[in-house]
N, C-alpha and C positions, 0 to 999 in steps of 0.2 A: 490673236495670231495675225500677223501681217500677210496680205496676199502675196503669192509667189513673185509677181512681177516687180514688187518693190525690192526684192533681193537680187534681181537681175541687173547687172551693170547697164546703165543707159546706152553706153557705146554698143553693147551687144544687142539691145533692143533695136537700136537704129539700124544695125547691120541686118537683123532679121527682116525689118520693114523693107529695106532696099531689095533683099532677095525676093520677098513676096511680090513687090511691084514689078520686078524683073520678070517673074512668072506670068504676070498679066499681059506682057507684050506678045506672048504666044500661049494663050491661057491654058494652063493645066492646074489651076487652083483646085478643081474638083475632079473626080474620076471621069467625067465626060470628055475632058481634054479637047475642047472645041478648037484650039489653036487659032483663035482670033486675037487681034491686038485690042484689048479692052481699054487701053489708054487712049485710043482714037475712035473706036467703033463700039457698037452694042449689038453685035450679030451672033453672039453665042447663044446657047440654050437658055441662059438666065436673062438675056437681054439687058445686062447691066454693063456700065462703063467704068469710068475713072473715079467718080465721086460716090460716096455712100448714099444709099437710098433707103428710107424708112417709111413705115406706114403709121406707126403709133408708138408711144412710150408712156408708161405709167406704173405706179406700184400695183402689182398683180397679186390677188389673194386667192386665185384659183389653182395655183400650183401645189406641189407636194408641201405638206406642213413643215418639213425640214428646211424648205427654202423660204416659206412665207413668214413664219414667226408672227410677231405682233404687228410689224409695220409693212409687210409685203415684200415681194421680190421685185426688184427694179427692172422691169421688163422693157426691152426695146425690140419691136417687131420689124425685122428687116424685110424689105420688099423683095419679091421673087423667091425662087427655090430651084434647086437642081433636080427635084423630082416633079412629077406631074400626076399626083394621086387623084383618081377620078372621084374620090369621096372626101376630098379635103374640106375641112370645116372653115378654113381660112382662105378659100380659093380666090377671094377678091384680092388678097395680098399676094398669095403665092403664084397664081397663074394669070389673073387679070392685071396684076402688077399695079394695083392702086397704091400710090405712095408719092413721095417727094424726094428729089435729090437735094441733099444738104451739104454744107461744107464740113470739113474735118473738124473745124473749130466748133461748129454747132453740135456735132455729135458728141464731142468732148463735154460741151456745156450741158447736154442732156444727161450724161453720166453723172456729172457733179450735182445736177438738180435732183436726180433720184437719190443720191447719197444724202443730200441736205434734207430730203423728205423722210429720212430715217430707214430707207430700205436696207435689207440685210445683204444684198448682193446685186450685181449687175447681170441680168439675165438676157443673153444674146440669142434671140429666137431666129432660127434659120440663118446662121452666120456663114455657112460654108462658102457661098460664092463671093462673100464680102470680107474675107479675113484680112487682106491687106489694108482695106479702108478702116476696118475696126482697129487694127494695130496702130495705124497712124494717129487716129483720134485718141487712142489710149495714151500714147506718148504725150500728147497735149494735156490730157486729163490728169496724168501723174504730176505734171508741173503745177497743176491747179489744186492738188491735194487729194486726188482719188486714192482711196484705201480700202475699197470693198473687193471681195473675191469675184472673179468673173465666172459665170456659168455659161458653158458652151452647149446650147440647147439645139440638138441636131438630129437629122434623119439617119445619121451614121453612114450616109453616102458621101464619105469623106476620103480625100487623098492622104495616105500615110505620109507622103513627103511634105504636104502642107502642115499636117498635125505635128510633125517633128519640129517645125519652126515655131510651134506654140509651146514647146516644152519649157517649163519654168515660167510660163505666163498665165495659163489657164489653171484655175484651182479645182473647179468642179466640171466634169464632163457629164452631160445628160443626153445620151443618145437613145433614139428609138431603136427597137429591134423589130422591123416590120414584117419580114418574110423569110422563110427558109427555102422556098421554091423559086428559082429564077424565072420560070415561065409565068408564075403568078405576079412576081414583081414587075415583069415587063408588061403584062396585061393591064395591071391596075395603077402602076406608077411610072411607066416608061423608064424603068431602071434596070438596064442590063447588068447581069452578074452581081445583083444586089447582095446576096448572102455572103459570097466570098469577100466583097469589098467591105461589107459591114463587119465581118469577123476580123479582118485585118485592122480596120480602124479602131475597133473596141479593144483589141489587144494592145495597140499603141497607146490609146487613152489610159488603159489600166497600168501600163508600164510607167507612165508619167506620174499618175496621181494615186494609184492603188485603190484600196477599198474605201468606202465613204466614211468620213470622220464626222461625228455629230458632237457639238459641244454641250456643256452642262445646261445650256438654255434650250437645247433641242434644235439648234440651228446647224445645218451642214456647213462645214468650213473647207473641206477638201475631199476629193475622191470621185469615185464613179457611181453614178445613179442611173440605172437602166430603166427605160420604159418599154412596156410591151402592150400594144393595143390589141385586144381580142377582137377578131373579125368574125362575122357570121360564117357558119359552115366550116370552121377551122381553116379558113383560107390563109391565115398567117403561118400555119405550120408550126404551132407553138412548141411542141415537144422537142423538135430538132433544135430549135433556138435555145431552149432551156438546157438541153444536153451540152451544147457548146459552152454556155455560160458556166455551168457547174464544173465541167471538165477542164476547160481552157482558161477561164478567168478565175473561178473559185467559188466554193459554196457560200462564202460570205458576201457575195455580190448583192448589193442593195437593189431590189427589183420591185417596180410598181406595175402590177398587172391591171391594166385599165379596162373598165367596163363601159366607157361612155361612147362607144361607136354609135354614130347616128348617120343615116344616109344623107349626104349633102352633094351639091354640085351635079356631077354626072352619074352618081351611084345608081339612080333609078333606071339607067340604061342597061344595068347588069342585074338581072333578077336575083342572083346569088348574094348581091350586096345591098339589096333594096329593103332590108329590114334591120331593126336593132338586134343586138344579141340577146339571148335569154339569160335568166339568172343561172340556169343549169349549165349553160356554156361557160359562163364565167367561173362557176365553182369547179367545173371539170378542169379548166385551165390552171387554176390555182393548185389543184391536186397534182397535176402533171409536174408543176414546178417543185412541189414538195417531194414527189416521187423520185426525181433525179438528184435530190440532195441540196437544193437551194434553201437557205435558212433565213435570209433577211428579206422577207416579203413585206412590202409597205402596206400599212393599214391606217386608215384615217379614223 
């Protein structure tokens, strides 16, 4: 099955890219709406400008099995983030912003290289602040023969207006569902109104791609794949998130309830975050998902 973007007229893709770069002039690419001209300065929350900035790229074998398959998920780690999670395991990339600005042509070359290495998809990690740059590189990569589905690997702190410009381009949306309490999201991720923004974004993602489709080889080709990281002391507010998914997205939502929380970065400054979760906390969270009617729980 061809990725969606190959069915989109090139004229339409170019029009979308123009609209996205226009947004950068008074930036509202993400919900923070910093209103800086990123074509000239790097003064917004993300501290990003006109060119794409990445930290690493390689076939990744640590993602969900439906993305990894035999040859890995072709992962590109984009520098910076529009959240500031105190426990981020990739804080060097997301908050210290260790990475390198590259040309659009180089980013396209990386996509093609990952395809040539046999990867099953192009996995865009933390793409939200760099959507215009990614789309411009995609246009170049299409001309060079790119034909892998795009995975939009996000915190779900996304602008619905930006997501609408990705309709017919992204095949697999993979949002986190981090918090259901906005006081918690503000405290640990500096993310005002996270729950409302997350819900609106996931609704739009699901409208575009619907439930996750997995081919006969066990590889995801299109749809929505939800992640939920269990935090100590139920700080994520899991049950409320699961109720939203079951009622407003649907019981067939593909959900990975992750147990790998480990205190990183500034987490030890917060006693309630300074330990790993217990096996019992993970089990209870899975039971909550089943209780509200979610049926497609990811298992390795």
